[in-house]
C-alpha positions as a LaTeX table, in Angstrom:
\begin{tabular}{lrrr}
\hline
Residue & $x$ (\AA) & $y$ (\AA) & $z$ (\AA) \\
\hline
Met1 & $-12.31$ & $-3.25$ & 11.77 \\
Ile2 & $-13.08$ & $-3.28$ & 8.08 \\
Asn3 & $-14.58$ & $-6.49$ & 6.70 \\
Asp4 & $-12.90$ & $-8.08$ & 3.69 \\
Ser5 & $-16.01$ & $-7.50$ & 1.59 \\
Asp6 & $-15.80$ & $-3.76$ & 2.29 \\
Leu7 & $-12.03$ & $-3.47$ & 1.95 \\
Val8 & $-11.79$ & $-2.06$ & $-1.57$ \\
Gly9 & $-14.55$ & 0.47 & $-1.00$ \\
Ala10 & $-13.01$ & 1.50 & 2.31 \\
Ala11 & $-9.61$ & 2.00 & 0.70 \\
Ile12 & $-11.12$ & 4.20 & $-1.99$ \\
Leu13 & $-12.94$ & 6.32 & 0.59 \\
Ile14 & $-9.85$ & 6.59 & 2.81 \\
Glu15 & $-7.83$ & 7.85 & $-0.15$ \\
Glu16 & $-10.54$ & 10.17 & $-1.45$ \\
Phe17 & $-11.23$ & 11.87 & 1.87 \\
Lys18 & $-7.67$ & 11.59 & 3.28 \\
Phe19 & $-8.63$ & 9.55 & 6.36 \\
His20 & $-5.25$ & 7.80 & 6.50 \\
Ser21 & $-4.57$ & 8.80 & 10.09 \\
Glu22 & $-7.81$ & 7.15 & 11.26 \\
Phe23 & $-6.91$ & 3.64 & 10.05 \\
Asp24 & $-4.10$ & 1.09 & 10.19 \\
Ile25 & $-3.01$ & 1.56 & 6.59 \\
Ser26 & $-0.37$ & $-1.18$ & 6.79 \\
Asp27 & $-3.00$ & $-3.74$ & 7.75 \\
Ile28 & $-5.32$ & $-2.59$ & 4.98 \\
Val29 & $-2.52$ & $-2.71$ & 2.39 \\
Val30 & $-1.51$ & $-6.24$ & 3.41 \\
Arg31 & $-5.12$ & $-7.41$ & 3.26 \\
Leu32 & $-5.68$ & $-5.72$ & $-0.10$ \\
Ile33 & $-2.64$ & $-7.45$ & $-1.58$ \\
Glu34 & $-2.94$ & $-10.89$ & 0.04 \\
Asp35 & $-6.67$ & $-11.43$ & 0.42 \\
Ala36 & $-8.25$ & $-9.31$ & $-2.28$ \\
Gly37 & $-5.47$ & $-9.35$ & $-4.90$ \\
Lys38 & $-5.85$ & $-5.60$ & $-5.35$ \\
Met39 & $-2.27$ & $-4.35$ & $-5.61$ \\
Asp40 & $-3.40$ & $-1.34$ & $-7.66$ \\
Ile41 & $-5.83$ & $-0.15$ & $-4.97$ \\
Ala42 & $-3.22$ & $-0.72$ & $-2.25$ \\
Arg43 & $-0.69$ & 1.28 & $-4.23$ \\
Lys44 & $-3.10$ & 4.16 & $-4.82$ \\
Leu45 & $-3.88$ & 4.24 & $-1.09$ \\
Cys46 & $-0.17$ & 4.84 & $-0.41$ \\
Glu47 & 0.60 & 7.44 & $-3.07$ \\
Gly48 & $-0.29$ & 10.39 & $-0.84$ \\
Ser49 & 2.84 & 10.50 & 1.30 \\
Met50 & 6.45 & 9.43 & 1.30 \\
Glu51 & 5.98 & 7.48 & 4.55 \\
Leu52 & 3.13 & 5.46 & 3.05 \\
Lys53 & 5.12 & 4.78 & $-0.11$ \\
Lys54 & 7.97 & 3.39 & 1.98 \\
Gln55 & 5.52 & 1.30 & 4.02 \\
Phe56 & 4.06 & $-0.07$ & 0.78 \\
Ile57 & 7.50 & $-1.12$ & $-0.43$ \\
Asp58 & 8.41 & $-2.65$ & 2.95 \\
Ile59 & 5.15 & $-4.62$ & 2.91 \\
Leu60 & 5.87 & $-5.94$ & $-0.58$ \\
Val61 & 9.33 & $-7.04$ & 0.55 \\
Ser62 & 7.89 & $-8.73$ & 3.66 \\
Leu63 & 5.44 & $-10.57$ & 1.39 \\
Lys64 & 8.43 & $-11.69$ & $-0.71$ \\
Asn65 & 7.23 & $-9.69$ & $-3.71$ \\
Val66 & 10.63 & $-8.26$ & $-4.58$ \\
Lys67 & 9.71 & $-7.68$ & $-8.22$ \\
Gly68 & 6.72 & $-5.57$ & $-7.15$ \\
Ala69 & 8.86 & $-3.68$ & $-4.63$ \\
Val70 & 11.49 & $-2.86$ & $-7.26$ \\
Lys71 & 8.77 & $-1.67$ & $-9.65$ \\
Ala72 & 7.24 & 0.51 & $-6.91$ \\
Val73 & 10.63 & 2.09 & $-6.13$ \\
Lys74 & 11.00 & 2.99 & $-9.80$ \\
Asp75 & 7.40 & 4.16 & $-10.23$ \\
Phe76 & 7.50 & 6.28 & $-7.07$ \\
Arg77 & 10.87 & 7.68 & $-8.26$ \\
Leu78 & 12.60 & 6.80 & $-5.01$ \\
Glu79 & 16.28 & 6.16 & $-4.54$ \\
Pro80 & 17.05 & 2.41 & $-4.76$ \\
Val81 & 19.88 & 2.78 & $-2.23$ \\
Asp82 & 17.26 & 3.64 & 0.42 \\
Phe83 & 15.87 & 0.09 & 0.10 \\
Pro84 & 18.62 & $-2.48$ & 0.63 \\
\hline
\end{tabular}
């Protein structure tokens, strides 16, 4: 498990070296947003694949950050009808 103090650095390394399959990205994204306040790092971590982009948006919705989710849908150029 990644400690909170190492979370940002770990996210950067995961993205840089494409280690996504080795970690629970959803957990890391939630912790980055809630605990560290690093939405930008969480977003960058998810930019590599469509599945991760959708997970990012679902996480934002589950955290009741609808404004952030709508912005992510637009920024990722996804179809709004795919996210009711």
